[in-house]
C-alpha positions as CSV (number, residue, x, y, z in Angstrom):
1,M,96.0,131.1,152.3
2,P,99.0,133.4,152.5
3,S,98.4,136.4,154.8
4,G,99.5,138.7,152.0
5,F,96.6,137.5,149.9
6,L,94.1,137.5,152.8
7,S,95.0,141.0,153.9
8,G,95.5,142.3,150.4
9,P,93.6,141.5,147.2
10,L,91.2,138.9,148.6
11,F,88.2,141.3,148.7
12,E,88.7,142.6,145.2
13,D,89.4,139.0,143.9
14,R,86.1,137.7,145.4
15,L,84.1,140.8,144.3
16,E,85.3,140.3,140.7
17,L,84.5,136.5,140.8
18,W,81.0,137.0,142.2
19,H,80.2,140.0,140.0
20,G,80.8,137.7,137.0
21,R,78.9,134.8,138.5
22,L,75.8,136.9,139.3
23,L,75.7,139.2,136.2
24,E,76.8,136.6,133.6
25,P,75.9,133.3,135.2
26,E,77.0,130.0,133.7
27,P,73.9,128.4,132.1
28,A,74.2,125.1,134.1
29,A,75.5,126.5,137.4
30,G,73.4,126.7,140.5
31,L,73.3,129.0,143.5
32,V,71.6,127.9,146.7
33,V,71.0,130.6,149.3
34,A,69.8,130.1,152.9
35,V,67.8,133.0,154.3
36,D,66.9,133.3,157.9
37,G,65.0,136.2,159.5
38,G,65.3,138.2,156.3
39,E,69.1,137.9,156.0
40,M,71.3,135.7,154.1
41,A,72.6,132.9,156.4
42,G,74.7,131.1,153.9
43,F,75.1,130.0,150.3
44,A,76.4,127.2,148.1
45,Y,77.5,127.4,144.5
46,L,77.8,124.5,142.1
47,T,79.1,124.3,138.5
48,P,79.6,121.5,136.0
49,R,83.2,120.6,135.3
50,P,84.7,119.6,131.9
51,D,85.3,116.1,133.3
52,G,81.5,115.5,133.7
53,R,81.3,116.0,137.4
54,V,79.6,118.8,139.3
55,L,81.9,121.0,141.4
56,L,80.6,122.3,144.8
57,D,82.7,125.4,144.5
58,N,81.5,127.2,147.6
59,L,79.6,126.3,150.7
60,H,79.6,129.0,153.4
61,A,77.6,129.8,156.5
62,R,77.5,133.4,157.7
63,P,80.1,134.0,160.4
64,G,78.5,133.2,163.8
65,R,76.1,130.8,162.2
66,T,78.4,127.8,161.8
67,G,77.2,124.9,163.9
68,S,73.6,126.0,163.6
69,G,72.6,123.5,160.9
70,I,72.7,126.0,158.1
71,G,75.6,124.2,156.4
72,G,73.9,120.8,156.5
73,R,70.7,122.2,155.0
74,L,72.6,124.1,152.3
75,L,74.6,120.9,151.5
76,R,71.4,118.8,151.3
77,H,69.8,121.4,149.0
78,A,72.9,121.7,146.9
79,L,73.1,117.9,146.4
80,A,69.4,117.7,145.6
81,W,69.8,120.4,143.0
82,A,72.8,118.6,141.5
83,A,70.8,115.3,141.3
84,A,67.9,117.0,139.6
85,E,69.8,119.3,137.2
86,H,72.7,116.9,136.5
87,P,71.4,113.4,137.0
88,G,74.0,110.7,137.1
89,K,76.8,113.1,137.8
90,D,79.2,112.8,140.8
91,V,79.5,115.9,142.9
92,C,83.0,116.8,144.1
93,L,84.8,119.6,145.9
94,E,88.3,120.7,146.8
95,V,89.2,121.7,150.3
96,L,92.4,122.9,151.8
97,R,94.1,120.1,153.7
98,A,94.5,122.4,156.7
99,N,90.8,123.1,156.9
100,T,90.1,120.2,159.3
101,R,86.7,121.5,160.4
102,A,85.4,121.6,156.8
103,I,86.9,118.1,156.2
104,A,85.1,116.7,159.2
105,F,81.8,118.3,158.0
106,Y,82.0,116.8,154.5
107,E,83.0,113.4,155.9
108,R,80.0,113.5,158.3
109,H,77.8,114.2,155.3
110,G,78.9,111.2,153.3
111,A,81.7,112.7,151.1
112,V,84.5,110.3,150.3
113,R,88.1,111.4,149.8
114,T,89.0,110.8,146.2
115,G,92.2,112.7,145.7
116,E,95.1,114.7,147.2
117,R,97.2,117.2,145.4
118,V,98.9,120.6,145.6
119,G,96.4,123.3,144.5
120,L,97.8,125.9,142.1
121,F,96.0,129.1,142.7
122,E,95.8,131.7,139.9
123,Q,96.8,134.4,142.4
124,G,100.3,132.8,142.4
125,F,100.5,130.4,145.4
126,E,100.2,126.7,146.0
127,L,98.5,124.9,148.9
128,P,97.9,121.2,149.7
129,E,94.3,120.3,149.1
130,L,92.0,117.3,149.2
131,E,89.3,116.3,146.8
132,Y,86.0,114.8,148.1
133,T,83.2,113.2,146.1
134,W,79.6,112.1,146.5
135,A,79.1,109.4,143.9
136,A,76.1,110.0,141.6
137,G,74.2,107.1,143.1
138,S,74.7,108.4,146.6
139,V,73.8,112.1,145.9
140,S,70.1,111.8,146.3
141,T,70.5,109.6,149.4
142,A,73.0,112.0,150.9
143,S,70.7,114.9,150.1
144,S,67.7,113.4,151.9
145,S,69.5,111.8,154.9
146,A,72.4,114.1,155.8
147,A,72.2,115.6,159.2
148,E,74.3,118.3,160.8
């Protein structure tokens, strides 16, 4: 993302987004939180899309916890949640093309690249992104067998 956004309005932008998500949650959205030793170790957020799929909109491990297995466990729980709450629906995500570590993670966990485009961000910039999908039939399988 542009350095001006990262060093500027990023915090306020995310604070506003999460304030809305937590205080006025979408009825069919889900938040999966990993807690370890009494502190939040990571989270995943999913929301249904108008096209009938479920969007894995966020999946984050706490800094310093990447590579510890938290992400894989979060992903398995997120996919299991999607299969239970939105049966028969594909789960998709969008990832910046430059985020090669995340791309490798999703591919290791069974996601299939289903699109490539330029993402238009509401903050006024564009970046190349990829779309990955877990097909509905594979979601329960991926959620039970994925390993970090």
